[in-house]
C-alpha positions in Angstrom: -115.7 -26.9 -10.3 -118.1 -29.2 -8.0 -117.3 -32.4 -7.6 -119.5 -34.9 -8.6 -121.4 -37.0 -5.5 -120.8 -40.3 -4.9 -123.3 -43.4 -4.4 -121.5 -45.0 -1.4 -118.1 -45.3 -0.4 -116.3 -49.3 0.3 -113.4 -50.1 2.4 -111.7 -52.6 0.2 -108.9 -54.7 1.6 -107.0 -56.5 -1.0 -105.4 -59.8 0.8 -104.4 -62.1 -1.4 -104.1 -63.5 -4.9 -103.0 -67.7 -5.5 -102.1 -69.9 -8.7 -101.6 -66.3 -11.0 -99.6 -66.9 -14.0 -96.8 -64.6 -16.3 -96.6 -65.5 -19.7 -97.8 -69.1 -18.4 -95.4 -69.5 -16.0 -96.2 -70.1 -12.4 -93.2 -68.2 -10.9 -95.2 -64.4 -10.5 -92.9 -61.4 -9.5 -93.2 -57.4 -8.9 -97.3 -57.9 -8.7 -99.7 -55.3 -8.1 -103.4 -55.1 -8.3 -105.3 -51.6 -9.7 -108.9 -51.3 -8.1 -110.6 -48.7 -9.7 -114.9 -48.2 -9.7 -115.5 -46.5 -13.5 -113.7 -43.6 -13.1 -110.5 -41.9 -13.4 -109.5 -42.6 -9.6 -108.1 -45.6 -9.3 -105.5 -47.1 -6.0 -102.5 -49.6 -6.4 -101.0 -52.2 -4.1 -97.3 -52.3 -3.8 -95.8 -55.1 -5.9 -95.2 -58.2 -4.3 -93.6 -61.5 -5.5 -95.1 -65.3 -5.1 -94.4 -66.9 -1.9 -95.1 -70.7 -2.3 -98.1 -70.2 -4.9 -99.3 -67.5 -2.9 -99.2 -63.4 -3.7 -100.0 -62.2 -0.3 -100.4 -57.8 -0.4 -103.0 -57.0 2.4 -103.7 -53.5 1.7 -106.8 -51.4 2.4 -108.0 -48.6 0.2 -111.3 -46.5 0.8 -112.9 -46.9 -2.9 -115.8 -43.7 -3.2 -118.1 -45.3 -6.0 -119.6 -42.8 -8.4 -123.0 -42.6 -9.1 -123.0 -43.8 -12.8 -120.6 -46.9 -11.5 -121.7 -50.3 -12.4 -118.8 -52.1 -11.6 -116.0 -52.5 -9.7 -112.5 -53.9 -11.4 -109.6 -55.8 -9.9 -106.9 -55.6 -12.7 -103.7 -57.4 -11.4 -101.0 -56.7 -13.3 -97.1 -57.6 -13.7 -94.2 -54.9 -14.1 -92.2 -56.6 -16.3 -89.1 -55.2 -18.0 -89.8 -51.7 -17.0 -93.6 -51.7 -18.5 -96.5 -53.1 -16.4 -98.3 -56.2 -18.1 -101.7 -57.2 -17.7 -102.0 -60.3 -16.6 -106.0 -60.5 -15.4 -109.1 -59.0 -14.3 -112.1 -59.6 -12.1 -115.5 -57.4 -12.8 -117.9 -57.6 -10.2 -121.4 -55.4 -10.3 -121.4 -52.8 -7.7 -125.2 -54.1 -6.5 -123.7 -58.1 -6.1 -121.1 -56.2 -4.0 -124.2 -54.2 -1.9 -126.9 -56.0 -2.0 -124.9 -59.3 -1.6 -126.6 -61.0 -5.0 -124.7 -64.0 -6.1 -122.6 -64.1 -3.4 -124.7 -65.7 -0.6 -121.3 -67.9 0.3 -119.7 -65.0 1.2 -118.4 -64.9 4.6 -119.4 -61.8 6.4 -118.8 -61.0 9.9 -120.1 -58.9 12.6 -118.8 -55.4 11.7 -120.3 -56.5 8.1 -117.3 -57.8 6.4 -117.7 -59.6 3.6 -114.9 -62.0 2.2 -114.6 -62.6 -1.4 -112.6 -64.9 -3.8 -113.3 -64.1 -8.2 -111.3 -65.6 -10.7 -108.7 -63.3 -12.3 -109.1 -63.8 -16.9 -106.3 -63.2 -18.6 -107.1 -60.7 -21.7 -108.0 -63.5 -23.9 -110.6 -64.8 -21.5 -108.6 -67.6 -20.0 -108.5 -68.4 -16.5 -105.6 -67.0 -14.6 -105.7 -67.2 -10.7 -107.7 -65.8 -8.1 -107.9 -63.3 -6.2 -109.1 -62.4 -2.3 -110.9 -59.6 -1.0 -113.0 -57.8 1.8 -115.6 -55.6 1.1 -117.1 -53.3 4.0 -119.2 -50.7 3.2 -118.6 -47.2 5.0 -120.7 -44.7 3.7 -124.8 -46.7 2.3 -125.6 -45.6 -1.0 -128.7 -43.0 -0.8 -132.1 -43.5 -0.7 -132.6 -42.3 -3.8 -130.0 -44.1 -5.6 -131.2 -46.2 -8.7 -129.9 -49.2 -7.3 -131.2 -48.8 -3.6 -134.7 -50.5 -4.1 -132.4 -53.6 -5.7 -130.2 -54.0 -2.7 -133.2 -53.7 -0.4 -135.1 -56.1 -2.3 -132.1 -58.8 -2.3 -131.4 -58.1 1.5 -134.9 -59.1 1.9 -134.8 -61.8 -0.2 -131.8 -63.4 1.6 -133.4 -63.0 4.7 -136.1 -65.3 3.7 -134.1 -67.7 1.6 -132.0 -70.0 1.7 -128.3 -69.5 0.8 -128.6 -72.7 -1.3 -130.9 -70.5 -3.8 -128.8 -67.5 -4.1 -126.1 -70.0 -5.9 -125.9 -68.7 -9.3 -125.3 -71.2 -12.5 -122.0 -70.6 -13.9 -121.8 -73.0 -16.5 -124.1 -71.0 -18.8 -121.3 -69.5 -19.4 -120.0 -69.7 -22.7 -117.1 -71.4 -23.2 -116.7 -71.0 -26.6 -116.7 -66.9 -26.3 -113.4 -66.1 -24.1 -115.4 -62.8 -24.0 -118.4 -63.7 -22.2 -116.4 -65.3 -19.5 -114.3 -62.1 -19.2 -116.8 -59.6 -19.0 -118.8 -62.0 -16.2 -116.6 -62.6 -13.3 -117.1 -65.6 -11.6 -117.5 -65.8 -8.1 -115.5 -69.1 -6.2 
């Protein structure tokens, strides 16, 4: 059986989380993150506990992005009472990560590592903390990949415009419909 081709490979470092609550209490123990890009393959961090409001993982993964993937999901969970309990999720568009769209304020160092922070949303749509991570493109997408044109265009636009023009207006997310908020993770 032949393996399906990947669009690209990203080096993702799960750095930390903050203000994460479990059962609406600020004390969080045995918290871990699962990262996937619309495939059965996923990576999971070690379990850690909160230390002064900050949860720190500092774990690095090489994530292959399938050709069909449209988003990368960061799913924060808690192992409580011998079972995994969902805490919050951030779903980020692959093109947003690769092209740098909507994240013009993200810091990028000389090695091409981009630091990002996204809000986590619970399954009921409520805000539940923030996750901090970094992304570096290790294997860029092929020229014939469907999103390649958008990536090139966004990079050219970013060079030609000021960063303030790339700020996304998140106030348009319908606060009365938490499902809309859940499906559109918010860049901090």
